[in-house]
N, C-alpha and C positions, 0 to 999 in steps of 0.2 A: 605200836602203830594201830590205829583204829581199824577195825574190820570193815570192809567195804561190801556193799550190796549192789549188784548189777542186775537189772531186768534184761532178760533175753527178749529183745524187741520183736514184736509181731509185724507182719507186713499186711496192710489192708488191700484186698482185691475187690473188684467189681464182679457182677454176675457173669460178664463175658470173659473173665480171666485177666483183664487188664489191671494194672496197678491203680489203686485209689490213693493218690498222693495226699489228699487232704486228710484222709483217715489215718494214714501212717504218721503224718505230722501231728495230728491230734493225740495219738498215742505217745509220741515223744514228749509233747507238752504235758500230758497227764503225769507221766513218770517224773518229769522235772518239777512241775508246779504243785502237784498233789502228793506224790510219793516222796518227793525230795530225795530221789534216788542218787546214789554215788556215781553210777555209770550205766551205760547201755551197751549190750553186746549185740552188734548189728549183723544180720545175715547168717544166723545159725539155723539149727533145725527148727526152732520155734518160729523163725522168720520165713520158713518154707523155702529157704534158699536153694535147696537141691532140686526143686521143681521149677526153678527160674532160669532164664537165659543169662548169659554173661552181661548183656546190655541191661536187663532188668536189675541184676545184682549191683551193677555200677550205679544205676539210677537210685537204688535204695541207699547206697553209701552216701550219695550226694545229698539227697533230701534230708536224711537223718542228721547229717553233719550240719547242714544249713539251719535246720530247725533247732538243734540243740545249742548251737553257738558255744559259749563257754559255760553252759549250764551244768555239765557233768562230764565225766570221763567217757570216752568212746573207744570201743574195740571193734574193728572190722574183721569178720570171719571170712577169709578168702579161700579156704580149702576147697579142693575139687579133686575128683579122681583123674581129671585131665590136668597134668602139671603145667602145660602151656597156659591154660585158662587160669589156674591158680596164680601163676606168675603175673599174668596180665591184670588180674584183679588186685593183687598186692601192689603192683606198680601204680595202678590208678588210685587206689585208696590212699597211698602214701604221697605220691608225687603230684597228683592232680587235685585230690580233694584236701589232703592235709592231715590224715589220721596219724597219730604218733604211735599207736599200738595196733598190731594186727594179730589174728589168731588163725589157725588152720587145723581142720580135722585131719586125723590120720588118713592116708589113702586107703580106700576100702574096696570091697567086692572081691578083688583078686587076692590070692595069698602072698602078698608082698613080703620079702625078707626084711629083716631089720636094716640091713645096709641100704636097701632101696628106700625104706622109710626115712632114714637119716639123710640120704641124698635129696629126697623130696623137700625136706625142711631147709637144708642148706641151699638148695637151688632157689626156693622161694625168696630167701633172704639175700641172695647174692646181689651185691650192688645197691641194696636198699638201706637207707639210713632210718632204721625203725627198730622196734622190739616186738617179740612174738610170744604168744601163749600157745602151747600145744593144747589141742582140743582132744582129750582122751575120752572116748565113748565106746568102750568095748561091746556093750550090749547091742548096739546098732551097727558098728563097723566090723566087729569080729577081730579087732586088733587089740591085743593085750600086751602092754609094755611092762617090763620088770623095772625095779628100782635101778638096777645097773644100766639098763637101756636108757631110762630117763637121764641118768648121769652122762651117758655118751652124747645124748642130744644137747645137754647143757654145756658141752664143750664149745658149742657155738655161743659166743658171749651175747649175741642178740636174742637168744631164747631165755626169757626171764621167768618162766613158770609154766603152770598147767591149769587148764580148766578141767578139773578132775571129776568126771561124771561116771562114777564107779562105786559099787557097794563093797569093794574089797578094802576093808578097813585096815587089815594087816599091811597091805601095800601102801595105803595112805600113811600109816605110821612110819613105815620104813623110809618112804620118800621124804616125809617131813623131817625125820631125824637126820637123814643123810645130807639134806640140802636146805638148811635153815634159812639161807639167804634168798631162796627162790620163792616166788609167789605161788600159792596154791589156792585157787578159788573152787569151792565145792559146787557140784552141779546137780545133785539130787536133793531137791528141796525138802522132801519128806524125811530125810536123814540128817538134816543140818545140825541138830544138837549133838549128835554123835561125832560129827566132823569137827565141831567147835572144840570138843574135848581134846582132839588130836592136834589142834593148833593151826587150823586153816586160816588164811588171811581174809576170808569172806566167802561170798557165794555168788553164783550166776545162775538165774533160773527163770523159767517162764511164769510160775505162779506169783512171782514178786510184782508183776504188772498190776495186780489188784491187791495183793496181800503183803505189800512192803511194810506198812506200819506195824503190823503184828510181828513180822519177822525182825524188824529193828528192835521192837520191845523184847523179843526173845533173846537177841544178842546182848542187849543191855542187861537183862536179868542174869544171863550166864556170866557176864563179865563182873557183875556185882556179887557173884557167889550165891545168888538166889536160884538154886537148881530146881527147886519145886515149882517156882513160877515159870522158869524156862521150859520145863517139861510140860507144864499145863498148856503153855502157848504152842508148843510143838504138837501136842495132842489136838488142839483146835485147828491148827494149820493142816494136820494130816486128815482130820475129818473133812475139811474144806477140799483138800486135794483129791481125796477119794470120791467125794460128791462130783467134782468137776470131771474126773476121769470117767465115772459112770455115766455122765451126761455127754461124753465125747469131748476130749481134752481141748484141742485147739479151737474148734468152732465155739465151744462154750466160753473160753476166755474172751473171745471176741464179743460174744453175746453179753458177757458181764461188763465189758467196756460200754456196750450200748446201754445197759442198765445204769451205768454211771454217767451217761450223757455224752459218751464219746462214740462217734460213728467210726467203728473199727473195720467196716466192710465185712467181707466173708473170706473163707479160705479158698485156696486154689484147688481145682480138681486135680487128682481124684479124691481129695478130702471131701467130706460131706458138707453139703449146704445145710443151713439150719432148718429144722422141721418145726412145726408148731409145738410138738412135744419137747424138743430141745429148748425152744424159747421159753416155754412154761417152766421147765426144769431150771434154766438159768435164772429166771425171775425169783424162784424159790431160794436158790443158792445165794443170790445177792441179798435178799431180805434176811436170810439166816445169819450171814457172816459180816455184812457191811452196813446194815441199817441200825 
C-alpha cells in the first residue's frame, strides 16, 4: 500500500479574530492543486481548533469539505476535553457534512484514567457510522498510552489506527509489530525518515502545507532503497523546519502561504500577529527552500 501524506490544514483568521473563509478555502485548493496531497487533517492543533468555538469548528468542517470535494481524503478532528462537544462535533462531521473518517485527541488537562479515556472514544463513536484515528500527542496532552492500551482501544472495530505524534520509537515499533492491520500516520515531520523505517503508513503534518513535494520525494527515495537521498532530503526538510520554528511556527507557515500567493490570513490570538521581522524572515525562508 502506498504511503499517504496528509497536510494538517490551517485555519485563516482576520485581524478581528473572525474566520477568513476565502483564505481557508485557498489553502485547501493549494494543497490539492499544487501539493497534490493525499489528504487533509481538518481541525487539529495546526488548525488552531482548541481556540475555536464549537460553531467555528463546525463551520471549518463544512467549508473544507465543500472546497475539497473529491480532491483528497479528509479527516475531521473532533476531540475536545468536553465530551458533549466532541460528540456533537463528531455527529455534525459525519451525519451533516459527510466525513467518512474522524479523529479525536486524547482528553487532556485532567489526569484521566485509561478506562475514562476508553469510554471517551467509545462514547464519541456510539451510534455513528464512521471510522476513527486516535490522535496521540503526549508532549502537549500529557497522555501517554502503552501498546497494550492501544490494543484495548482497537477492540472497538471503528477505531482504525493512530495519528502518532510521539518521539518514542520503541513504542512505535511495538505498536506496529502488534497491530500490522491498523493504520499509523506519523505526526512529527522532522523525524519522518526514522518512522518510515518502522513501517508507518504515511504522515500527517503542518509543514507539508508547503513542503509536500520534498517530502513525497523523500518517501519515494526511501521506498526505492536510496537511503542516502532520503536522508539528504530529510536534512533539508529539517533545516526548513528549524528555520520556520525560529521565525514562529504557525504564523510563519501562513506567511509562507502569502509568499506562494495564497492569502492565508493570520493566526487567532493569543498567537502572535506577524511582525515586520517575521515577514522578512518568511520571505528569506521561502526564497531559500521554494524558489
